[in-house]
PDB file of the backbone (N, CA, C, O) and the ligand in Angstrom, with CONECT records:
HET     ZN  A 101       1
ATOM      1  N   MET A   1      31.836 122.871 123.830  1.00  0.00           N
ATOM      2  CA  MET A   1      32.737 122.457 122.764  1.00  0.00           C
ATOM      3  C   MET A   1      32.505 120.992 122.385  1.00  0.00           C
ATOM      4  O   MET A   1      33.428 120.310 121.939  1.00  0.00           O
ATOM      5  N   ALA A   2      31.280 120.514 122.561  1.00  0.00           N
ATOM      6  CA  ALA A   2      31.004 119.115 122.238  1.00  0.00           C
ATOM      7  C   ALA A   2      31.060 118.898 120.733  1.00  0.00           C
ATOM      8  O   ALA A   2      30.723 119.785 119.949  1.00  0.00           O
ATOM      9  N   GLY A   3      31.481 117.728 120.353  1.00  0.00           N
ATOM     10  CA  GLY A   3      31.487 117.374 118.947  1.00  0.00           C
ATOM     11  C   GLY A   3      32.748 117.770 118.218  1.00  0.00           C
ATOM     12  O   GLY A   3      32.979 117.332 117.091  1.00  0.00           O
ATOM     13  N   ALA A   4      33.576 118.600 118.853  1.00  0.00           N
ATOM     14  CA  ALA A   4      34.813 119.000 118.201  1.00  0.00           C
ATOM     15  C   ALA A   4      35.973 118.234 118.818  1.00  0.00           C
ATOM     16  O   ALA A   4      36.539 118.643 119.832  1.00  0.00           O
ATOM     17  N   GLU A   5      36.304 117.152 118.211  1.00  0.00           N
ATOM     18  CA  GLU A   5      37.399 116.384 118.769  1.00  0.00           C
ATOM     19  C   GLU A   5      38.360 115.946 117.668  1.00  0.00           C
ATOM     20  O   GLU A   5      37.994 115.784 116.504  1.00  0.00           O
ATOM     21  N   THR A   6      39.577 115.768 118.087  1.00  0.00           N
ATOM     22  CA  THR A   6      40.612 115.366 117.142  1.00  0.00           C
ATOM     23  C   THR A   6      40.341 113.969 116.607  1.00  0.00           C
ATOM     24  O   THR A   6      40.013 113.053 117.360  1.00  0.00           O
ATOM     25  N   LYS A   7      40.480 113.824 115.316  1.00  0.00           N
ATOM     26  CA  LYS A   7      40.311 112.510 114.699  1.00  0.00           C
ATOM     27  C   LYS A   7      41.630 112.111 114.044  1.00  0.00           C
ATOM     28  O   LYS A   7      42.391 112.949 113.559  1.00  0.00           O
ATOM     29  N   ILE A   8      41.867 110.826 114.047  1.00  0.00           N
ATOM     30  CA  ILE A   8      43.047 110.332 113.352  1.00  0.00           C
ATOM     31  C   ILE A   8      42.598 109.362 112.271  1.00  0.00           C
ATOM     32  O   ILE A   8      41.912 108.379 112.551  1.00  0.00           O
ATOM     33  N   CYS A   9      42.988 109.641 111.045  1.00  0.00           N
ATOM     34  CA  CYS A   9      42.609 108.762 109.949  1.00  0.00           C
ATOM     35  C   CYS A   9      43.330 107.425 110.116  1.00  0.00           C
ATOM     36  O   CYS A   9      44.559 107.380 110.154  1.00  0.00           O
ATOM     37  N   PRO A  10      42.563 106.335 110.215  1.00  0.00           N
ATOM     38  CA  PRO A  10      43.191 105.023 110.429  1.00  0.00           C
ATOM     39  C   PRO A  10      44.003 104.561 109.224  1.00  0.00           C
ATOM     40  O   PRO A  10      44.852 103.676 109.334  1.00  0.00           O
ATOM     41  N   VAL A  11      43.735 105.161 108.094  1.00  0.00           N
ATOM     42  CA  VAL A  11      44.452 104.762 106.879  1.00  0.00           C
ATOM     43  C   VAL A  11      45.709 105.613 106.700  1.00  0.00           C
ATOM     44  O   VAL A  11      46.799 105.090 106.466  1.00  0.00           O
ATOM     45  N   CYS A  12      45.540 106.921 106.813  1.00  0.00           N
ATOM     46  CA  CYS A  12      46.653 107.836 106.543  1.00  0.00           C
ATOM     47  C   CYS A  12      47.482 108.138 107.785  1.00  0.00           C
ATOM     48  O   CYS A  12      48.598 108.647 107.677  1.00  0.00           O
ATOM     49  N   GLN A  13      46.944 107.827 108.967  1.00  0.00           N
ATOM     50  CA  GLN A  13      47.636 108.096 110.222  1.00  0.00           C
ATOM     51  C   GLN A  13      47.911 109.587 110.397  1.00  0.00           C
ATOM     52  O   GLN A  13      48.939 109.980 110.947  1.00  0.00           O
ATOM     53  N   VAL A  14      46.985 110.400 109.927  1.00  0.00           N
ATOM     54  CA  VAL A  14      47.134 111.843 110.018  1.00  0.00           C
ATOM     55  C   VAL A  14      46.086 112.390 110.975  1.00  0.00           C
ATOM     56  O   VAL A  14      44.937 111.947 110.972  1.00  0.00           O
ATOM     57  N   LYS A  15      46.489 113.353 111.790  1.00  0.00           N
ATOM     58  CA  LYS A  15      45.605 113.906 112.801  1.00  0.00           C
ATOM     59  C   LYS A  15      44.813 115.076 112.223  1.00  0.00           C
ATOM     60  O   LYS A  15      45.385 115.987 111.625  1.00  0.00           O
ATOM     61  N   ILE A  16      43.486 115.041 112.408  1.00  0.00           N
ATOM     62  CA  ILE A  16      42.634 116.128 111.938  1.00  0.00           C
ATOM     63  C   ILE A  16      42.056 116.829 113.159  1.00  0.00           C
ATOM     64  O   ILE A  16      41.271 116.241 113.904  1.00  0.00           O
ATOM     65  N   VAL A  17      42.443 118.087 113.364  1.00  0.00           N
ATOM     66  CA  VAL A  17      42.062 118.843 114.546  1.00  0.00           C
ATOM     67  C   VAL A  17      41.038 119.898 114.164  1.00  0.00           C
ATOM     68  O   VAL A  17      41.324 120.756 113.330  1.00  0.00           O
ATOM     69  N   PRO A  18      39.835 119.854 114.763  1.00  0.00           N
ATOM     70  CA  PRO A  18      38.816 120.855 114.462  1.00  0.00           C
ATOM     71  C   PRO A  18      39.315 122.254 114.815  1.00  0.00           C
ATOM     72  O   PRO A  18      39.901 122.460 115.878  1.00  0.00           O
ATOM     73  N   ALA A  19      39.085 123.200 113.932  1.00  0.00           N
ATOM     74  CA  ALA A  19      39.525 124.568 114.174  1.00  0.00           C
ATOM     75  C   ALA A  19      38.555 125.509 113.486  1.00  0.00           C
ATOM     76  O   ALA A  19      37.965 125.151 112.466  1.00  0.00           O
ATOM     77  N   PRO A  20      38.380 126.714 114.031  1.00  0.00           N
ATOM     78  CA  PRO A  20      37.497 127.696 113.395  1.00  0.00           C
ATOM     79  C   PRO A  20      37.972 128.011 111.980  1.00  0.00           C
ATOM     80  O   PRO A  20      39.157 128.261 111.758  1.00  0.00           O
ATOM     81  N   GLY A  21      37.053 127.999 111.036  1.00  0.00           N
ATOM     82  CA  GLY A  21      37.434 128.338 109.668  1.00  0.00           C
ATOM     83  C   GLY A  21      37.935 127.149 108.878  1.00  0.00           C
ATOM     84  O   GLY A  21      38.322 127.289 107.718  1.00  0.00           O
ATOM     85  N   GLY A  22      37.931 125.964 109.503  1.00  0.00           N
ATOM     86  CA  GLY A  22      38.358 124.773 108.774  1.00  0.00           C
ATOM     87  C   GLY A  22      39.268 123.906 109.610  1.00  0.00           C
ATOM     88  O   GLY A  22      40.103 124.394 110.372  1.00  0.00           O
ATOM     89  N   ASP A  23      39.086 122.597 109.449  1.00  0.00           N
ATOM     90  CA  ASP A  23      39.892 121.682 110.240  1.00  0.00           C
ATOM     91  C   ASP A  23      41.375 121.815 109.896  1.00  0.00           C
ATOM     92  O   ASP A  23      41.758 122.071 108.754  1.00  0.00           O
ATOM     93  N   ARG A  24      42.191 121.628 110.936  1.00  0.00           N
ATOM     94  CA  ARG A  24      43.629 121.664 110.715  1.00  0.00           C
ATOM     95  C   ARG A  24      44.144 120.236 110.677  1.00  0.00           C
ATOM     96  O   ARG A  24      43.763 119.399 111.496  1.00  0.00           O
ATOM     97  N   VAL A  25      44.999 119.976 109.730  1.00  0.00           N
ATOM     98  CA  VAL A  25      45.537 118.627 109.566  1.00  0.00           C
ATOM     99  C   VAL A  25      47.008 118.626 109.944  1.00  0.00           C
ATOM    100  O   VAL A  25      47.808 119.389 109.402  1.00  0.00           O
ATOM    101  N   GLU A  26      47.349 117.756 110.885  1.00  0.00           N
ATOM    102  CA  GLU A  26      48.737 117.676 111.316  1.00  0.00           C
ATOM    103  C   GLU A  26      49.395 116.452 110.696  1.00  0.00           C
ATOM    104  O   GLU A  26      49.071 115.312 111.032  1.00  0.00           O
ATOM    105  N   PHE A  27      50.304 116.707 109.804  1.00  0.00           N
ATOM    106  CA  PHE A  27      51.007 115.620 109.141  1.00  0.00           C
ATOM    107  C   PHE A  27      52.081 115.054 110.063  1.00  0.00           C
ATOM    108  O   PHE A  27      52.490 115.695 111.030  1.00  0.00           O
ATOM    109  N   SER A  28      52.526 113.849 109.747  1.00  0.00           N
ATOM    110  CA  SER A  28      53.553 113.217 110.579  1.00  0.00           C
ATOM    111  C   SER A  28      54.851 114.007 110.518  1.00  0.00           C
ATOM    112  O   SER A  28      55.665 113.946 111.440  1.00  0.00           O
ATOM    113  N   SER A  29      55.043 114.746 109.436  1.00  0.00           N
ATOM    114  CA  SER A  29      56.199 115.619 109.356  1.00  0.00           C
ATOM    115  C   SER A  29      55.810 116.865 108.562  1.00  0.00           C
ATOM    116  O   SER A  29      54.888 116.823 107.747  1.00  0.00           O
ATOM    117  N   GLY A  30      56.499 117.950 108.796  1.00  0.00           N
ATOM    118  CA  GLY A  30      56.196 119.182 108.082  1.00  0.00           C
ATOM    119  C   GLY A  30      55.106 119.974 108.779  1.00  0.00           C
ATOM    120  O   GLY A  30      54.545 119.521 109.776  1.00  0.00           O
ATOM    121  N   PRO A  31      54.806 121.154 108.258  1.00  0.00           N
ATOM    122  CA  PRO A  31      53.814 122.038 108.869  1.00  0.00           C
ATOM    123  C   PRO A  31      52.394 121.514 108.711  1.00  0.00           C
ATOM    124  O   PRO A  31      52.111 120.702 107.830  1.00  0.00           O
ATOM    125  N   ALA A  32      51.503 121.992 109.580  1.00  0.00           N
ATOM    126  CA  ALA A  32      50.105 121.589 109.495  1.00  0.00           C
ATOM    127  C   ALA A  32      49.478 122.149 108.232  1.00  0.00           C
ATOM    128  O   ALA A  32      49.917 123.173 107.708  1.00  0.00           O
ATOM    129  N   GLY A  33      48.437 121.461 107.744  1.00  0.00           N
ATOM    130  CA  GLY A  33      47.775 121.913 106.527  1.00  0.00           C
ATOM    131  C   GLY A  33      46.270 121.840 106.662  1.00  0.00           C
ATOM    132  O   GLY A  33      45.726 121.951 107.760  1.00  0.00           O
ATOM    133  N   THR A  34      45.609 121.654 105.547  1.00  0.00           N
ATOM    134  CA  THR A  34      44.154 121.597 105.520  1.00  0.00           C
ATOM    135  C   THR A  34      43.709 120.213 105.041  1.00  0.00           C
ATOM    136  O   THR A  34      44.515 119.397 104.594  1.00  0.00           O
ATOM    137  N   ARG A  35      42.398 119.980 105.149  1.00  0.00           N
ATOM    138  CA  ARG A  35      41.856 118.721 104.626  1.00  0.00           C
ATOM    139  C   ARG A  35      42.125 118.607 103.127  1.00  0.00           C
ATOM    140  O   ARG A  35      42.400 117.519 102.620  1.00  0.00           O
ATOM    141  N   ALA A  36      42.044 119.726 102.430  1.00  0.00           N
ATOM    142  CA  ALA A  36      42.301 119.697 100.992  1.00  0.00           C
ATOM    143  C   ALA A  36      43.734 119.258 100.714  1.00  0.00           C
ATOM    144  O   ALA A  36      44.003 118.492  99.789  1.00  0.00           O
ATOM    145  N   LYS A  37      44.635 119.759 101.531  1.00  0.00           N
ATOM    146  CA  LYS A  37      46.035 119.411 101.352  1.00  0.00           C
ATOM    147  C   LYS A  37      46.262 117.937 101.671  1.00  0.00           C
ATOM    148  O   LYS A  37      47.007 117.244 100.977  1.00  0.00           O
ATOM    149  N   LEU A  38      45.616 117.476 102.719  1.00  0.00           N
ATOM    150  CA  LEU A  38      45.727 116.060 103.069  1.00  0.00           C
ATOM    151  C   LEU A  38      45.210 115.183 101.941  1.00  0.00           C
ATOM    152  O   LEU A  38      45.813 114.169 101.588  1.00  0.00           O
ATOM    153  N   TRP A  39      44.087 115.593 101.390  1.00  0.00           N
ATOM    154  CA  TRP A  39      43.501 114.789 100.322  1.00  0.00           C
ATOM    155  C   TRP A  39      44.412 114.781  99.098  1.00  0.00           C
ATOM    156  O   TRP A  39      44.653 113.738  98.490  1.00  0.00           O
ATOM    157  N   ALA A  40      44.913 115.967  98.752  1.00  0.00           N
ATOM    158  CA  ALA A  40      45.739 116.094  97.555  1.00  0.00           C
ATOM    159  C   ALA A  40      47.030 115.293  97.686  1.00  0.00           C
ATOM    160  O   ALA A  40      47.540 114.751  96.705  1.00  0.00           O
ATOM    161  N   ARG A  41      47.546 115.225  98.901  1.00  0.00           N
ATOM    162  CA  ARG A  41      48.859 114.610  99.090  1.00  0.00           C
ATOM    163  C   ARG A  41      48.796 113.151  99.504  1.00  0.00           C
ATOM    164  O   ARG A  41      49.722 112.382  99.246  1.00  0.00           O
ATOM    165  N   VAL A  42      47.691 112.773 100.153  1.00  0.00           N
ATOM    166  CA  VAL A  42      47.653 111.420 100.704  1.00  0.00           C
ATOM    167  C   VAL A  42      46.396 110.660 100.308  1.00  0.00           C
ATOM    168  O   VAL A  42      46.469 109.624  99.647  1.00  0.00           O
ATOM    169  N   CYS A  43      45.240 111.181 100.715  1.00  0.00           N
ATOM    170  CA  CYS A  43      44.010 110.397 100.659  1.00  0.00           C
ATOM    171  C   CYS A  43      43.601 110.003  99.244  1.00  0.00           C
ATOM    172  O   CYS A  43      43.055 108.917  99.045  1.00  0.00           O
ATOM    173  N   GLN A  44      43.849 110.851  98.267  1.00  0.00           N
ATOM    174  CA  GLN A  44      43.435 110.499  96.915  1.00  0.00           C
ATOM    175  C   GLN A  44      44.218 109.286  96.405  1.00  0.00           C
ATOM    176  O   GLN A  44      43.771 108.584  95.499  1.00  0.00           O
ATOM    177  N   PHE A  45      45.362 109.055  96.985  1.00  0.00           N
ATOM    178  CA  PHE A  45      46.177 107.925  96.537  1.00  0.00           C
ATOM    179  C   PHE A  45      45.832 106.633  97.270  1.00  0.00           C
ATOM    180  O   PHE A  45      45.837 105.553  96.678  1.00  0.00           O
ATOM    181  N   VAL A  46      45.530 106.752  98.565  1.00  0.00           N
ATOM    182  CA  VAL A  46      45.231 105.530  99.310  1.00  0.00           C
ATOM    183  C   VAL A  46      43.880 104.969  98.893  1.00  0.00           C
ATOM    184  O   VAL A  46      43.723 103.757  98.752  1.00  0.00           O
ATOM    185  N   ASP A  47      42.879 105.874  98.689  1.00  0.00           N
ATOM    186  CA  ASP A  47      41.591 105.480  98.162  1.00  0.00           C
ATOM    187  C   ASP A  47      41.006 104.247  98.849  1.00  0.00           C
ATOM    188  O   ASP A  47      40.652 103.265  98.196  1.00  0.00           O
ATOM    189  N   LYS A  48      40.913 104.316 100.180  1.00  0.00           N
ATOM    190  CA  LYS A  48      40.323 103.210 100.933  1.00  0.00           C
ATOM    191  C   LYS A  48      39.100 103.713 101.688  1.00  0.00           C
ATOM    192  O   LYS A  48      39.105 104.841 102.180  1.00  0.00           O
ATOM    193  N   PRO A  49      38.044 102.890 101.788  1.00  0.00           N
ATOM    194  CA  PRO A  49      36.798 103.321 102.444  1.00  0.00           C
ATOM    195  C   PRO A  49      37.004 103.776 103.879  1.00  0.00           C
ATOM    196  O   PRO A  49      36.259 104.627 104.365  1.00  0.00           O
ATOM    197  N   ALA A  50      38.002 103.227 104.568  1.00  0.00           N
ATOM    198  CA  ALA A  50      38.215 103.564 105.975  1.00  0.00           C
ATOM    199  C   ALA A  50      38.815 104.949 106.152  1.00  0.00           C
ATOM    200  O   ALA A  50      38.827 105.480 107.262  1.00  0.00           O
ATOM    201  N   CYS A  51      39.306 105.531 105.092  1.00  0.00           N
ATOM    202  CA  CYS A  51      39.886 106.866 105.178  1.00  0.00           C
ATOM    203  C   CYS A  51      38.797 107.868 105.543  1.00  0.00           C
ATOM    204  O   CYS A  51      37.725 107.874 104.938  1.00  0.00           O
ATOM    205  N   ILE A  52      39.076 108.721 106.539  1.00  0.00           N
ATOM    206  CA  ILE A  52      38.049 109.651 107.014  1.00  0.00           C
ATOM    207  C   ILE A  52      38.087 110.975 106.271  1.00  0.00           C
ATOM    208  O   ILE A  52      37.339 111.891 106.613  1.00  0.00           O
ATOM    209  N   ASN A  53      38.924 111.094 105.282  1.00  0.00           N
ATOM    210  CA  ASN A  53      39.022 112.352 104.539  1.00  0.00           C
ATOM    211  C   ASN A  53      38.689 112.124 103.066  1.00  0.00           C
ATOM    212  O   ASN A  53      39.461 112.487 102.178  1.00  0.00           O
ATOM    213  N   ARG A  54      37.530 111.519 102.824  1.00  0.00           N
ATOM    214  CA  ARG A  54      37.138 111.218 101.455  1.00  0.00           C
ATOM    215  C   ARG A  54      35.919 112.019 101.008  1.00  0.00           C
ATOM    216  O   ARG A  54      35.537 111.966  99.839  1.00  0.00           O
ATOM    217  N   ASP A  55      35.308 112.756 101.925  1.00  0.00           N
ATOM    218  CA  ASP A  55      34.094 113.506 101.597  1.00  0.00           C
ATOM    219  C   ASP A  55      34.480 114.849 100.974  1.00  0.00           C
ATOM    220  O   ASP A  55      34.942 115.756 101.665  1.00  0.00           O
ATOM    221  N   ARG A  56      34.285 114.958  99.679  1.00  0.00           N
ATOM    222  CA  ARG A  56      34.713 116.170  98.980  1.00  0.00           C
ATOM    223  C   ARG A  56      33.984 117.406  99.479  1.00  0.00           C
ATOM    224  O   ARG A  56      34.503 118.518  99.378  1.00  0.00           O
ATOM    225  N   GLY A  57      32.776 117.219 100.021  1.00  0.00           N
ATOM    226  CA  GLY A  57      32.034 118.350 100.559  1.00  0.00           C
ATOM    227  C   GLY A  57      32.693 118.920 101.800  1.00  0.00           C
ATOM    228  O   GLY A  57      32.594 120.114 102.081  1.00  0.00           O
ATOM    229  N   VAL A  58      33.373 118.045 102.546  1.00  0.00           N
ATOM    230  CA  VAL A  58      34.073 118.477 103.745  1.00  0.00           C
ATOM    231  C   VAL A  58      35.481 118.972 103.394  1.00  0.00           C
ATOM    232  O   VAL A  58      36.000 119.920 103.983  1.00  0.00           O
ATOM    233  N   ILE A  59      36.063 118.303 102.428  1.00  0.00           N
ATOM    234  CA  ILE A  59      37.429 118.651 102.021  1.00  0.00           C
ATOM    235  C   ILE A  59      37.463 120.057 101.422  1.00  0.00           C
ATOM    236  O   ILE A  59      38.384 120.831 101.682  1.00  0.00           O
ATOM    237  N   GLY A  60      36.463 120.371 100.630  1.00  0.00           N
ATOM    238  CA  GLY A  60      36.421 121.681  99.993  1.00  0.00           C
ATOM    239  C   GLY A  60      37.276 121.719  98.744  1.00  0.00           C
ATOM    240  O   GLY A  60      37.666 120.684  98.204  1.00  0.00           O
ATOM    241  N   ASN A  61      37.560 122.932  98.294  1.00  0.00           N
ATOM    242  CA  ASN A  61      38.329 123.102  97.072  1.00  0.00           C
ATOM    243  C   ASN A  61      39.782 122.704  97.255  1.00  0.00           C
ATOM    244  O   ASN A  61      40.451 123.141  98.191  1.00  0.00           O
ATOM    245  N   VAL A  62      40.250 121.877  96.357  1.00  0.00           N
ATOM    246  CA  VAL A  62      41.662 121.523  96.361  1.00  0.00           C
ATOM    247  C   VAL A  62      42.359 122.389  95.304  1.00  0.00           C
ATOM    248  O   VAL A  62      42.045 122.327  94.115  1.00  0.00           O
ATOM    249  N   THR A  63      43.294 123.180  95.767  1.00  0.00           N
ATOM    250  CA  THR A  63      43.977 124.079  94.843  1.00  0.00           C
ATOM    251  C   THR A  63      45.362 123.545  94.491  1.00  0.00           C
ATOM    252  O   THR A  63      45.853 122.595  95.101  1.00  0.00           O
ATOM    253  N   ALA A  64      45.976 124.172  93.499  1.00  0.00           N
ATOM    254  CA  ALA A  64      47.275 123.697  93.006  1.00  0.00           C
ATOM    255  C   ALA A  64      48.317 123.678  94.109  1.00  0.00           C
ATOM    256  O   ALA A  64      49.207 122.827  94.114  1.00  0.00           O
ATOM    257  N   THR A  65      48.208 124.614  95.043  1.00  0.00           N
ATOM    258  CA  THR A  65      49.221 124.684  96.096  1.00  0.00           C
ATOM    259  C   THR A  65      49.042 123.588  97.131  1.00  0.00           C
ATOM    260  O   THR A  65      49.905 123.393  97.987  1.00  0.00           O
ATOM    261  N   ASP A  66      47.921 122.866  97.060  1.00  0.00           N
ATOM    262  CA  ASP A  66      47.713 121.785  98.010  1.00  0.00           C
ATOM    263  C   ASP A  66      48.495 120.534  97.619  1.00  0.00           C
ATOM    264  O   ASP A  66      48.752 119.663  98.450  1.00  0.00           O
ATOM    265  N   TYR A  67      48.862 120.459  96.362  1.00  0.00           N
ATOM    266  CA  TYR A  67      49.630 119.304  95.919  1.00  0.00           C
ATOM    267  C   TYR A  67      51.103 119.496  96.269  1.00  0.00           C
ATOM    268  O   TYR A  67      51.544 120.602  96.582  1.00  0.00           O
ATOM    269  N   TYR A  68      51.835 118.426  96.212  1.00  0.00           N
ATOM    270  CA  TYR A  68      53.275 118.543  96.417  1.00  0.00           C
ATOM    271  C   TYR A  68      53.843 119.500  95.382  1.00  0.00           C
ATOM    272  O   TYR A  68      53.400 119.527  94.234  1.00  0.00           O
ATOM    273  N   GLU A  69      54.813 120.273  95.794  1.00  0.00           N
ATOM    274  CA  GLU A  69      55.409 121.243  94.881  1.00  0.00           C
ATOM    275  C   GLU A  69      56.344 120.528  93.921  1.00  0.00           C
ATOM    276  O   GLU A  69      57.457 120.135  94.272  1.00  0.00           O
ATOM    277  N   THR A  70      55.854 120.375  92.702  1.00  0.00           N
ATOM    278  CA  THR A  70      56.639 119.638  91.720  1.00  0.00           C
ATOM    279  C   THR A  70      57.667 120.527  91.040  1.00  0.00           C
ATOM    280  O   THR A  70      58.543 120.048  90.320  1.00  0.00           O
ATOM    281  N   LYS A  71      57.547 121.839  91.280  1.00  0.00           N
ATOM    282  CA  LYS A  71      58.496 122.757  90.655  1.00  0.00           C
ATOM    283  C   LYS A  71      59.890 122.589  91.246  1.00  0.00           C
ATOM    284  O   LYS A  71      60.898 122.763  90.561  1.00  0.00           O
ATOM    285  N   LEU A  72      59.925 122.248  92.530  1.00  0.00           N
ATOM    286  CA  LEU A  72      61.206 122.132  93.196  1.00  0.00           C
ATOM    287  C   LEU A  72      61.904 120.834  92.812  1.00  0.00           C
ATOM    288  O   LEU A  72      61.259 119.794  92.683  1.00  0.00           O
ATOM    289  N   PRO A  73      63.195 120.892  92.634  1.00  0.00           N
ATOM    290  CA  PRO A  73      63.927 119.655  92.372  1.00  0.00           C
ATOM    291  C   PRO A  73      63.858 118.743  93.581  1.00  0.00           C
ATOM    292  O   PRO A  73      64.018 119.196  94.715  1.00  0.00           O
ATOM    293  N   GLN A  74      63.622 117.466  93.347  1.00  0.00           N
ATOM    294  CA  GLN A  74      63.477 116.541  94.463  1.00  0.00           C
ATOM    295  C   GLN A  74      64.733 115.713  94.643  1.00  0.00           C
ATOM    296  O   GLN A  74      65.348 115.243  93.686  1.00  0.00           O
ATOM    297  N   MET A  75      65.085 115.556  95.893  1.00  0.00           N
ATOM    298  CA  MET A  75      66.213 114.687  96.201  1.00  0.00           C
ATOM    299  C   MET A  75      65.765 113.238  96.034  1.00  0.00           C
ATOM    300  O   MET A  75      64.720 112.856  96.560  1.00  0.00           O
ATOM    301  N   PRO A  76      66.518 112.444  95.329  1.00  0.00           N
ATOM    302  CA  PRO A  76      66.137 111.031  95.158  1.00  0.00           C
ATOM    303  C   PRO A  76      65.969 110.345  96.508  1.00  0.00           C
ATOM    304  O   PRO A  76      66.835 110.436  97.378  1.00  0.00           O
ATOM    305  N   GLY A  77      64.833 109.653  96.670  1.00  0.00           N
ATOM    306  CA  GLY A  77      64.604 108.915  97.902  1.00  0.00           C
ATOM    307  C   GLY A  77      64.069 109.769  99.036  1.00  0.00           C
ATOM    308  O   GLY A  77      63.823 109.255 100.127  1.00  0.00           O
ATOM    309  N   GLU A  78      63.884 111.052  98.807  1.00  0.00           N
ATOM    310  CA  GLU A  78      63.422 111.926  99.880  1.00  0.00           C
ATOM    311  C   GLU A  78      61.923 112.164  99.843  1.00  0.00           C
ATOM    312  O   GLU A  78      61.319 112.459 100.875  1.00  0.00           O
ATOM    313  N   ALA A  79      61.319 112.043  98.682  1.00  0.00           N
ATOM    314  CA  ALA A  79      59.918 112.419  98.516  1.00  0.00           C
ATOM    315  C   ALA A  79      58.976 111.226  98.601  1.00  0.00           C
ATOM    316  O   ALA A  79      58.017 111.131  97.835  1.00  0.00           O
ATOM    317  N   SER A  80      59.245 110.333  99.517  1.00  0.00           N
ATOM    318  CA  SER A  80      58.390 109.165  99.635  1.00  0.00           C
ATOM    319  C   SER A  80      57.108 109.510 100.381  1.00  0.00           C
ATOM    320  O   SER A  80      57.135 110.357 101.274  1.00  0.00           O
ATOM    321  N   PRO A  81      55.998 108.886 100.043  1.00  0.00           N
ATOM    322  CA  PRO A  81      54.736 109.133 100.739  1.00  0.00           C
ATOM    323  C   PRO A  81      54.828 108.705 102.200  1.00  0.00           C
ATOM    324  O   PRO A  81      55.686 107.897 102.555  1.00  0.00           O
ATOM    325  N   PRO A  82      53.944 109.245 103.056  1.00  0.00           N
ATOM    326  CA  PRO A  82      54.046 109.007 104.493  1.00  0.00           C
ATOM    327  C   PRO A  82      53.793 107.557 104.921  1.00  0.00           C
ATOM    328  O   PRO A  82      54.140 107.174 106.038  1.00  0.00           O
ATOM    329  N   SER A  83      53.209 106.773 104.065  1.00  0.00           N
ATOM    330  CA  SER A  83      52.939 105.391 104.465  1.00  0.00           C
ATOM    331  C   SER A  83      54.206 104.551 104.369  1.00  0.00           C
ATOM    332  O   SER A  83      54.975 104.654 103.413  1.00  0.00           O
ATOM    333  N   GLU A  84      54.395 103.733 105.368  1.00  0.00           N
ATOM    334  CA  GLU A  84      55.600 102.904 105.400  1.00  0.00           C
ATOM    335  C   GLU A  84      55.242 101.452 105.661  1.00  0.00           C
ATOM    336  O   GLU A  84      54.332 101.152 106.434  1.00  0.00           O
ATOM    337  N   GLY A  85      55.953 100.575 105.021  1.00  0.00           N
ATOM    338  CA  GLY A  85      55.778  99.154 105.266  1.00  0.00           C
ATOM    339  C   GLY A  85      54.456  98.632 104.740  1.00  0.00           C
ATOM    340  O   GLY A  85      53.437  99.310 104.870  1.00  0.00           O
ATOM    341  N   SER A  86      54.446  97.488 104.171  1.00  0.00           N
ATOM    342  CA  SER A  86      53.195  96.916 103.708  1.00  0.00           C
ATOM    343  C   SER A  86      53.342  95.418 103.548  1.00  0.00           C
ATOM    344  O   SER A  86      52.388  94.741 103.163  1.00  0.00           O
TER     345      SER A  86
HETATM  346 ZN    ZN A 101      42.938 109.510 105.011  1.00  0.00          ZN2+
END
């Protein structure tokens, strides 16, 4: 099982766990997702070279369901991005 180890994006602070059929991404809150979901929700916004989830070839197809669900009404102040403090 060499080469398959958990990585943590130093920019997004999100854990990427190697898994058969595609890496699993563990967000700081909520259910685990995919690299595409991580990119759609976090990495495309931070846009920093140190982010480890910027390779579109690895991320794969980003589908509409990977983005935040904008159909649902949002509670004010609840839908803040995972990054805190700056
Ligand atoms: Zn990242």
